[in-house]
C-alpha positions as CSV (number, residue, x, y, z in Angstrom):
1,S,53.4,105.1,115.9
2,F,53.8,101.3,115.9
3,Y,56.7,101.4,113.6
4,M,58.2,104.6,114.9
5,H,58.4,103.2,118.4
6,L,58.8,99.5,117.8
7,Y,61.7,99.4,115.4
8,P,64.2,101.6,117.3
9,D,63.6,99.5,120.4
10,V,63.8,96.1,118.6
11,F,67.1,97.2,116.9
12,V,68.6,97.9,120.3
13,F,67.2,94.6,121.8
14,H,68.7,92.8,118.8
15,D,72.0,94.5,119.1
16,R,72.4,93.5,122.8
17,A,71.5,89.9,122.0
18,V,73.9,89.7,119.0
19,Y,76.7,91.2,121.2
20,F,76.3,88.5,123.8
21,W,76.1,85.6,121.5
22,E,79.2,86.8,119.5
23,H,81.3,87.4,122.6
24,L,79.6,85.1,125.2
25,S,79.8,88.0,127.7
26,L,78.7,91.6,128.1
27,K,82.1,93.0,128.9
28,N,82.9,96.2,127.0
29,L,79.3,96.5,125.8
30,G,79.3,100.2,126.4
31,H,76.4,102.3,127.5
32,N,73.4,100.2,128.3
33,E,70.1,101.5,129.8
34,Y,68.5,98.1,130.1
35,Q,68.5,96.3,133.4
36,P,69.8,92.7,134.0
37,G,66.5,91.0,133.7
38,A,65.7,92.7,130.4
39,I,69.2,91.9,129.0
40,M,68.7,88.2,129.9
41,F,65.4,88.2,128.2
42,F,67.0,89.5,125.0
43,I,69.7,86.9,125.3
44,F,67.1,84.2,125.7
45,V,65.2,85.4,122.6
46,G,68.5,85.4,120.8
47,L,68.4,81.6,120.8
48,V,66.6,82.2,117.5
49,F,70.0,83.1,116.1
50,M,70.4,79.4,115.5
51,V,68.2,80.1,112.5
52,D,69.9,83.4,111.5
53,Q,70.8,86.7,113.1
54,T,68.5,89.0,111.1
55,I,66.4,91.6,112.8
56,E,63.2,90.0,111.3
57,T,64.0,86.6,112.9
58,F,64.7,88.3,116.3
59,K,61.4,90.2,116.0
60,W,59.4,87.1,115.5
61,G,61.4,85.5,118.4
62,L,60.2,88.4,120.6
63,F,56.7,87.9,119.3
64,G,56.7,84.1,120.2
65,A,58.3,84.7,123.7
66,N,55.6,87.3,124.5
67,I,52.8,85.1,123.3
68,G,54.1,82.5,125.6
69,L,54.2,84.9,128.5
70,L,50.7,86.0,127.7
71,I,49.4,82.5,127.8
72,L,51.3,81.7,131.1
73,T,49.9,84.9,132.7
74,A,46.3,84.1,131.7
75,F,46.8,80.5,133.0
76,L,47.9,81.9,136.4
77,F,44.8,84.1,136.5
78,Y,42.7,81.0,135.7
79,K,44.4,79.0,138.5
80,M,43.7,81.9,140.9
81,Q,40.1,82.0,139.6
82,R,40.7,85.7,138.9
83,F,38.8,85.8,135.6
84,V,38.7,89.6,135.8
85,G,42.4,89.5,135.5
86,I,42.1,87.7,132.1
87,I,39.7,90.4,131.0
88,V,42.0,93.2,132.1
89,L,44.9,91.5,130.4
90,S,42.9,91.3,127.1
91,I,41.9,95.0,127.4
92,L,45.6,95.9,128.0
93,L,46.6,94.0,124.9
94,A,43.8,95.6,122.8
95,A,44.6,99.1,124.1
96,L,48.4,99.0,123.6
97,G,48.2,97.1,120.4
98,P,50.8,94.7,118.9
99,I,53.7,96.8,120.3
100,L,53.3,95.0,123.6
101,L,54.2,91.7,121.9
102,F,57.6,93.1,120.8
103,R,58.8,94.4,124.1
104,F,59.5,93.0,127.5
105,D,56.7,94.5,129.6
106,L,54.8,91.2,129.6
107,L,57.7,89.6,131.4
108,V,57.2,92.0,134.3
109,I,53.5,91.4,134.3
110,F,54.0,87.6,134.3
111,L,56.6,87.7,137.2
112,L,54.3,90.0,139.3
113,T,51.3,87.7,138.7
114,L,53.5,84.8,139.8
115,V,54.3,86.7,143.0
116,F,50.6,87.1,143.8
117,Y,50.0,83.4,142.8
118,F,52.4,82.1,145.4
119,W,51.3,84.7,147.9
120,E,47.7,83.6,147.7
121,R,48.9,80.0,148.3
122,K,50.7,81.2,151.4
123,Q,54.1,80.4,149.9
124,Y,55.4,83.7,151.0
125,G,59.1,82.9,150.8
126,I,58.8,81.8,147.1
127,A,56.8,85.0,146.3
128,M,59.6,87.1,147.9
129,A,62.3,85.2,146.0
130,I,60.4,85.9,142.7
131,L,59.8,89.6,143.3
132,P,63.5,90.6,142.8
133,L,63.4,89.0,139.4
134,G,60.8,91.7,138.5
135,V,63.0,94.4,140.0
136,L,65.8,93.2,137.8
137,V,63.7,93.6,134.7
138,K,62.3,97.1,135.5
139,V,62.8,99.0,138.7
140,Y,59.2,99.8,139.6
141,P,58.1,96.4,141.1
142,I,60.1,97.5,144.1
143,I,57.1,99.4,145.3
144,L,55.2,96.2,145.9
145,L,57.7,95.3,148.6
146,P,56.2,97.6,151.3
147,Y,52.7,96.5,150.5
148,L,53.5,92.8,150.8
149,L,55.5,93.4,154.0
150,F,52.6,95.3,155.4
151,L,50.3,92.3,154.7
152,S,52.7,90.0,156.4
153,W,52.9,92.3,159.4
154,R,49.1,92.3,159.8
155,Q,48.8,88.5,159.4
156,H,52.0,87.2,161.1
157,G,53.8,90.0,163.0
158,Y,57.1,91.8,162.7
159,K,59.3,88.7,162.9
160,N,57.8,87.4,159.6
161,V,58.4,90.8,158.1
162,I,62.1,90.5,158.9
163,Y,62.2,87.0,157.6
164,L,60.6,87.9,154.3
165,F,62.6,91.0,153.8
166,S,65.8,89.0,154.3
167,I,64.7,86.6,151.6
168,F,64.0,89.5,149.2
169,A,67.3,91.2,150.0
170,S,69.4,88.1,149.8
171,T,67.9,86.8,146.6
172,L,68.2,90.3,144.9
173,I,71.9,90.5,145.9
174,S,72.4,86.9,144.7
175,Y,70.7,87.4,141.3
176,F,72.7,90.6,140.9
177,L,76.0,89.0,141.7
178,I,75.3,86.0,139.4
179,Y,74.5,88.5,136.6
180,T,77.7,90.5,137.1
181,I,79.9,87.4,137.3
182,V,78.4,85.3,134.6
183,F,78.0,88.1,132.1
184,Q,81.1,90.0,133.1
185,V,79.4,93.3,133.7
186,S,80.9,95.8,136.1
187,F,78.9,97.1,139.2
188,S,79.0,100.7,137.9
189,D,77.6,99.8,134.5
190,T,74.8,97.8,136.1
191,F,74.0,100.7,138.4
192,V,73.7,103.1,135.4
193,S,71.0,100.9,133.9
194,F,69.0,100.9,137.2
195,N,69.5,104.6,137.8
196,F,68.5,105.5,134.2
197,H,64.8,104.7,134.7
198,N,64.7,105.5,138.4
199,Q,65.5,109.2,137.8
200,K,62.5,109.6,135.5
201,S,60.1,111.9,137.4
202,I,56.7,111.2,135.9
203,A,57.5,108.7,133.2
204,T,55.5,105.4,133.0
205,E,58.5,103.4,133.9
206,S,59.4,105.5,137.0
207,V,58.7,104.6,140.6
208,W,56.5,107.8,140.9
209,A,54.1,106.9,138.1
210,S,54.2,103.2,139.0
211,S,52.8,103.8,142.5
212,F,49.5,104.9,140.8
213,Y,49.6,101.9,138.4
214,F,50.0,99.4,141.1
215,I,47.1,100.7,143.1
216,H,44.9,99.8,140.2
217,L,46.7,96.5,139.5
218,I,46.2,95.3,143.1
219,Q,42.6,96.3,143.0
220,G,42.2,94.4,139.7
221,I,43.9,91.2,141.0
């Protein structure tokens, strides 16, 4: 199952990165189901093309990037003194196997851990500015927004809820506009990539299934 699922995905990731580095834009890319954050991750990994553009080089670039994300996430758990989080992260890696190191799921995990890291340090504005980055990688982190706003309402009242929501909305729009302008992607094409996963009813990447996932994630953190 490792090779059957890994290689088709990596070929697509590689193709997106090659297209950008050959054209320095994503204009006329065609159908693309991956959201802006994922595409930017592929482009970043594509820096290994300075060595060569083979799929093998790109695969090991993915591996290296994910190892880095794994270390950074574990470090954040350590800083938060959430050692259970490190154990959960280790179990996740062991359960899912090496395929996790050749995808971009760890990027979402790292960003959401970063959100909680700043939230615990009462730097709520920074946490809210980071959350949209997770949403740009995969749609499901959006379900954390009501939870964090609820915590803010209980601790600081409705004015702070409005303030934090405005940070989330403005940064999400800003990131989105920067992506469409810099990478020359149309609004309609970007919407297709968001809607592709959002319409999944019970899939692991859908908002429906993710609501159950985040209940356990929050309890673990």
